[in-house]
Structure formats: C-alpha cells, structure tokens
N, C-alpha and C positions, 0 to 999 in steps of 0.2 A: 412235930415239922410240916410245912408242905412242903412238897416235891418241886425243884427250882420247874420243874418240863411243864407239869400244871397250870401255872401261875402266866404262863404266855401265852396268848391266844390267838397269837396271826405265827404264819410261817415264816420265819427267814429268808428274803434273795438269795438266790444261789452267786456265791463268788462266782467273778467272771477274771481269772487272770491276765493282767496288762503289759503289755510290751511293746519297747518303741520301735518303729521301724529305723534304722540306720542310713538309709534312704533319705527319708523324706523328713523324720522329726517327729513323725505324728504319735501320739500314742493311740493303741486301737486295741481289742479283743485278740490273744496270744491266737484264736483260732483262726485269724485272719490273716495271718502272716506266713512265713517260709522260711523256718529255722533254717540257717548254716551253721555247721558245726566241723571246729578243728577239733578232730579224731585224736586218738591217743597215741597212735604213729605220724601224726603233722600233718595229714592230708585236710583240707577244706573242699566238704562237699554240702552238696544240700541235704538237708535231711527231714525226709517229707512225713514221718514217722513220728520225729517232735521226740523220739527218748534216747538218741544215739548217744552213748557216754561222748564226753568231750565240752571243751568251753563252747557256747553256742550265741550267735545274737540273729538278730531278725529283721527280714524286708517284705514289703507288698508283695505280693505276686503280679505287679506288672515291671515293663520292661523300661522304665524312666528312673524307678527306684535302685533296679538291681546297677545302672548303666552309673547314676552318679556314685553310688556304693563301692562301687567299682574304678571311677575315673577320680575320683577324691580320695580313695584309701583310705576309705572309714571304715571296710568290711577288714582291709587289712588291720590298722588299730583297733578295732572294736574283739576281735579274733585273737591279738596281739602275735600276728605272723606275718613275715613277708612270704605275698603268694609266692608259688613254683609255674612253672609255663604251663606245667601238667594241669597245674588244677584252676589254673585260670581258662584253658582251652575247657577245661570239664564245668566251668561253670560258665563259660560262655556257651556251650552246646545247651544247656540247661535254659539257659537265657533266651534263645532261639526259637524256644517251646511257648513263649510266654506272650500274654498279648502284649499292645502297646498300649493301651489303655484301660484303666477300670472298668470293666463289663458291667 
C-alpha cells in the first residue's frame, strides 16, 4: 500500500479562519478584526490577544463599525449581555484610539 502523503504532489493552502464583523456584516480574515469578549465575570472588554476566555464577537478596527455595533445594540445581542455603564465607558475609551476610516 502506498502512503497517502506520497500520492499528493502539491501543498495544501493554509486555512485562514473567517469571522463576521457585527458592525458592518462583512466576512473577513480573523486577524483583521478585533475580538470583544464577555468574560466569565460578565465584563465586556476588547481582547487584543484573541485568546481570552468567554463569549466573543468581532469588529473591524475602525470607528464606524464600533459606533454601529454599539448604537444598534448588535454588540449586546451578539454577546448576549446588557452593557453596563462601566463597560460602555471602557469600550468608548478604546474607540477613541481607533482611526475614523480604514487606513
């Protein structure tokens, strides 16, 4: 019996995980998005590592997507939580550091 690996002549392309931005609804590579996580303690915060425990959702790193996600409550629906004033303030502080448009 011939080994299965020997029968393949080319290399497989690397799998790129895809995620949907809850702000604008476009599907893109996971690495191009910022993960927002609702941690085990119920606090909502940006997860810059992408590995924090808890329920997560994704947004582009541009202000318009974040504004839409917060104003239309898409972020709250996706994380299945009601944002506290402290969480909303923390997210607003992070939004202030983001560019207006995609660079």
